[in-house]
PyMOL commands that place a pseudoatom at each C-alpha (Angstrom):
pseudoatom trace, name=CA, resn=MET, resi=1, chain=A, elem=C, hetatm=0, pos=[-3.114, 23.290, -19.181]
pseudoatom trace, name=CA, resn=SER, resi=2, chain=A, elem=C, hetatm=0, pos=[-0.186, 20.980, -17.976]
pseudoatom trace, name=CA, resn=VAL, resi=3, chain=A, elem=C, hetatm=0, pos=[-0.588, 17.433, -17.515]
pseudoatom trace, name=CA, resn=ARG, resi=4, chain=A, elem=C, hetatm=0, pos=[-0.134, 17.698, -13.672]
pseudoatom trace, name=CA, resn=ASP, resi=5, chain=A, elem=C, hetatm=0, pos=[-2.983, 20.367, -13.769]
pseudoatom trace, name=CA, resn=ARG, resi=6, chain=A, elem=C, hetatm=0, pos=[-5.275, 17.920, -15.843]
pseudoatom trace, name=CA, resn=ILE, resi=7, chain=A, elem=C, hetatm=0, pos=[-4.632, 15.071, -13.571]
pseudoatom trace, name=CA, resn=PHE, resi=8, chain=A, elem=C, hetatm=0, pos=[-5.500, 17.159, -10.523]
pseudoatom trace, name=CA, resn=HIS, resi=9, chain=A, elem=C, hetatm=0, pos=[-8.754, 18.423, -12.213]
pseudoatom trace, name=CA, resn=THR, resi=10, chain=A, elem=C, hetatm=0, pos=[-9.776, 14.944, -13.258]
pseudoatom trace, name=CA, resn=LEU, resi=11, chain=A, elem=C, hetatm=0, pos=[-9.273, 13.638, -9.654]
pseudoatom trace, name=CA, resn=SER, resi=12, chain=A, elem=C, hetatm=0, pos=[-10.883, 16.493, -8.022]
pseudoatom trace, name=CA, resn=GLU, resi=13, chain=A, elem=C, hetatm=0, pos=[-14.029, 16.150, -10.154]
pseudoatom trace, name=CA, resn=THR, resi=14, chain=A, elem=C, hetatm=0, pos=[-14.044, 12.373, -10.074]
pseudoatom trace, name=CA, resn=PHE, resi=15, chain=A, elem=C, hetatm=0, pos=[-13.398, 11.768, -6.265]
pseudoatom trace, name=CA, resn=LYS, resi=16, chain=A, elem=C, hetatm=0, pos=[-14.224, 15.035, -4.384]
pseudoatom trace, name=CA, resn=PRO, resi=17, chain=A, elem=C, hetatm=0, pos=[-11.112, 14.365, -2.281]
pseudoatom trace, name=CA, resn=GLY, resi=18, chain=A, elem=C, hetatm=0, pos=[-10.558, 15.876, 1.358]
pseudoatom trace, name=CA, resn=ARG, resi=19, chain=A, elem=C, hetatm=0, pos=[-6.887, 15.983, 0.387]
pseudoatom trace, name=CA, resn=LEU, resi=20, chain=A, elem=C, hetatm=0, pos=[-5.182, 15.819, -3.017]
pseudoatom trace, name=CA, resn=GLU, resi=21, chain=A, elem=C, hetatm=0, pos=[-1.548, 16.268, -4.108]
pseudoatom trace, name=CA, resn=VAL, resi=22, chain=A, elem=C, hetatm=0, pos=[-0.229, 15.501, -7.478]
pseudoatom trace, name=CA, resn=ILE, resi=23, chain=A, elem=C, hetatm=0, pos=[3.547, 15.640, -7.687]
pseudoatom trace, name=CA, resn=ASP, resi=24, chain=A, elem=C, hetatm=0, pos=[5.427, 15.792, -11.027]
pseudoatom trace, name=CA, resn=GLU, resi=25, chain=A, elem=C, hetatm=0, pos=[8.447, 13.622, -10.392]
pseudoatom trace, name=CA, resn=SER, resi=26, chain=A, elem=C, hetatm=0, pos=[9.520, 13.449, -14.133]
pseudoatom trace, name=CA, resn=ASP, resi=27, chain=A, elem=C, hetatm=0, pos=[12.974, 15.145, -13.606]
pseudoatom trace, name=CA, resn=GLN, resi=28, chain=A, elem=C, hetatm=0, pos=[13.938, 12.247, -11.644]
pseudoatom trace, name=CA, resn=HIS, resi=29, chain=A, elem=C, hetatm=0, pos=[13.328, 9.669, -14.478]
pseudoatom trace, name=CA, resn=ARG, resi=30, chain=A, elem=C, hetatm=0, pos=[14.691, 11.555, -17.739]
pseudoatom trace, name=CA, resn=GLY, resi=31, chain=A, elem=C, hetatm=0, pos=[16.517, 8.718, -19.864]
pseudoatom trace, name=CA, resn=HIS, resi=32, chain=A, elem=C, hetatm=0, pos=[14.830, 6.031, -18.356]
pseudoatom trace, name=CA, resn=VAL, resi=33, chain=A, elem=C, hetatm=0, pos=[13.489, 3.108, -20.657]
pseudoatom trace, name=CA, resn=GLY, resi=34, chain=A, elem=C, hetatm=0, pos=[9.977, 3.690, -22.028]
pseudoatom trace, name=CA, resn=VAL, resi=35, chain=A, elem=C, hetatm=0, pos=[10.098, 7.470, -21.611]
pseudoatom trace, name=CA, resn=HIS, resi=36, chain=A, elem=C, hetatm=0, pos=[9.912, 8.992, -25.072]
pseudoatom trace, name=CA, resn=PRO, resi=37, chain=A, elem=C, hetatm=0, pos=[12.178, 11.809, -25.902]
pseudoatom trace, name=CA, resn=GLY, resi=38, chain=A, elem=C, hetatm=0, pos=[10.656, 15.250, -26.051]
pseudoatom trace, name=CA, resn=ARG, resi=39, chain=A, elem=C, hetatm=0, pos=[7.955, 14.254, -23.449]
pseudoatom trace, name=CA, resn=VAL, resi=40, chain=A, elem=C, hetatm=0, pos=[8.528, 16.492, -20.510]
pseudoatom trace, name=CA, resn=GLU, resi=41, chain=A, elem=C, hetatm=0, pos=[5.695, 15.408, -17.965]
pseudoatom trace, name=CA, resn=THR, resi=42, chain=A, elem=C, hetatm=0, pos=[5.876, 11.341, -17.613]
pseudoatom trace, name=CA, resn=HIS, resi=43, chain=A, elem=C, hetatm=0, pos=[6.011, 10.339, -13.962]
pseudoatom trace, name=CA, resn=PHE, resi=44, chain=A, elem=C, hetatm=0, pos=[3.792, 11.592, -11.281]
pseudoatom trace, name=CA, resn=ARG, resi=45, chain=A, elem=C, hetatm=0, pos=[2.762, 10.698, -7.674]
pseudoatom trace, name=CA, resn=VAL, resi=46, chain=A, elem=C, hetatm=0, pos=[-0.734, 11.093, -6.418]
pseudoatom trace, name=CA, resn=ARG, resi=47, chain=A, elem=C, hetatm=0, pos=[-1.721, 11.372, -2.789]
pseudoatom trace, name=CA, resn=ILE, resi=48, chain=A, elem=C, hetatm=0, pos=[-5.416, 11.281, -2.337]
pseudoatom trace, name=CA, resn=GLU, resi=49, chain=A, elem=C, hetatm=0, pos=[-7.977, 10.800, 0.412]
pseudoatom trace, name=CA, resn=SER, resi=50, chain=A, elem=C, hetatm=0, pos=[-11.599, 10.490, -0.384]
pseudoatom trace, name=CA, resn=MET, resi=51, chain=A, elem=C, hetatm=0, pos=[-14.669, 8.892, 0.858]
pseudoatom trace, name=CA, resn=VAL, resi=52, chain=A, elem=C, hetatm=0, pos=[-14.997, 6.955, -2.334]
pseudoatom trace, name=CA, resn=PHE, resi=53, chain=A, elem=C, hetatm=0, pos=[-12.204, 4.902, -1.342]
pseudoatom trace, name=CA, resn=ALA, resi=54, chain=A, elem=C, hetatm=0, pos=[-13.465, 4.024, 2.168]
pseudoatom trace, name=CA, resn=GLY, resi=55, chain=A, elem=C, hetatm=0, pos=[-13.683, 0.213, 2.673]
pseudoatom trace, name=CA, resn=LYS, resi=56, chain=A, elem=C, hetatm=0, pos=[-12.320, -0.484, -0.714]
pseudoatom trace, name=CA, resn=SER, resi=57, chain=A, elem=C, hetatm=0, pos=[-9.015, -2.587, -1.174]
pseudoatom trace, name=CA, resn=ARG, resi=58, chain=A, elem=C, hetatm=0, pos=[-5.891, -0.923, -2.421]
pseudoatom trace, name=CA, resn=ILE, resi=59, chain=A, elem=C, hetatm=0, pos=[-6.181, -2.682, -5.652]
pseudoatom trace, name=CA, resn=ASP, resi=60, chain=A, elem=C, hetatm=0, pos=[-9.708, -1.333, -6.194]
pseudoatom trace, name=CA, resn=GLN, resi=61, chain=A, elem=C, hetatm=0, pos=[-8.643, 2.066, -5.126]
pseudoatom trace, name=CA, resn=HIS, resi=62, chain=A, elem=C, hetatm=0, pos=[-5.915, 2.026, -7.870]
pseudoatom trace, name=CA, resn=ARG, resi=63, chain=A, elem=C, hetatm=0, pos=[-8.236, 0.663, -10.342]
pseudoatom trace, name=CA, resn=LEU, resi=64, chain=A, elem=C, hetatm=0, pos=[-10.678, 3.498, -9.681]
pseudoatom trace, name=CA, resn=ILE, resi=65, chain=A, elem=C, hetatm=0, pos=[-7.841, 6.092, -10.083]
pseudoatom trace, name=CA, resn=ASN, resi=66, chain=A, elem=C, hetatm=0, pos=[-6.254, 4.431, -13.209]
pseudoatom trace, name=CA, resn=SER, resi=67, chain=A, elem=C, hetatm=0, pos=[-9.760, 4.339, -14.804]
pseudoatom trace, name=CA, resn=ALA, resi=68, chain=A, elem=C, hetatm=0, pos=[-10.285, 7.991, -14.154]
pseudoatom trace, name=CA, resn=LEU, resi=69, chain=A, elem=C, hetatm=0, pos=[-6.943, 8.895, -15.708]
pseudoatom trace, name=CA, resn=LYS, resi=70, chain=A, elem=C, hetatm=0, pos=[-7.020, 6.572, -18.602]
pseudoatom trace, name=CA, resn=ASP, resi=71, chain=A, elem=C, hetatm=0, pos=[-6.723, 9.409, -21.193]
pseudoatom trace, name=CA, resn=GLU, resi=72, chain=A, elem=C, hetatm=0, pos=[-3.664, 10.756, -19.330]
pseudoatom trace, name=CA, resn=LEU, resi=73, chain=A, elem=C, hetatm=0, pos=[-2.017, 7.114, -19.060]
pseudoatom trace, name=CA, resn=ASP, resi=74, chain=A, elem=C, hetatm=0, pos=[-2.731, 6.256, -22.640]
pseudoatom trace, name=CA, resn=GLY, resi=75, chain=A, elem=C, hetatm=0, pos=[-1.605, 9.729, -23.725]
pseudoatom trace, name=CA, resn=GLY, resi=76, chain=A, elem=C, hetatm=0, pos=[2.037, 9.745, -22.421]
pseudoatom trace, name=CA, resn=VAL, resi=77, chain=A, elem=C, hetatm=0, pos=[2.016, 9.399, -18.678]
pseudoatom trace, name=CA, resn=HIS, resi=78, chain=A, elem=C, hetatm=0, pos=[4.573, 6.547, -18.160]
pseudoatom trace, name=CA, resn=ALA, resi=79, chain=A, elem=C, hetatm=0, pos=[4.291, 6.203, -14.454]
pseudoatom trace, name=CA, resn=LEU, resi=80, chain=A, elem=C, hetatm=0, pos=[1.824, 6.879, -11.835]
pseudoatom trace, name=CA, resn=ALA, resi=81, chain=A, elem=C, hetatm=0, pos=[2.599, 6.149, -7.847]
pseudoatom trace, name=CA, resn=ILE, resi=82, chain=A, elem=C, hetatm=0, pos=[-0.613, 6.182, -5.794]
pseudoatom trace, name=CA, resn=GLU, resi=83, chain=A, elem=C, hetatm=0, pos=[-1.104, 6.791, -2.278]
pseudoatom trace, name=CA, resn=ALA, resi=84, chain=A, elem=C, hetatm=0, pos=[-4.830, 6.603, -1.576]
pseudoatom trace, name=CA, resn=LYS, resi=85, chain=A, elem=C, hetatm=0, pos=[-6.799, 6.627, 1.724]
pseudoatom trace, name=CA, resn=GLY, resi=86, chain=A, elem=C, hetatm=0, pos=[-10.579, 6.392, 2.534]
pseudoatom trace, name=CA, resn=LEU, resi=87, chain=A, elem=C, hetatm=0, pos=[-11.835, 9.095, 4.735]
for i in range(1, 87): cmd.bond("trace and resi %d" % i, "trace and resi %d" % (i + 1))
show_as sticks, trace
zoom trace
């Protein structure tokens, strides 16, 4: 399973979103500092809408998402852009 698919699956299971997009933007960042040679999937953008985020600050929304994706972030994902909204 690709990193993108694991991120999608984890966020789907954790937040039961009404809308979810996981976009691999790694090709735009090849050669940047912090990107290890040989790693293909390193930069992602997440657009997610879920009832879980309703009434939460942007910081709290991001903390929830980062916590859910801890294994991916520790395992090679270099950057994660988050666009979260409550339903």
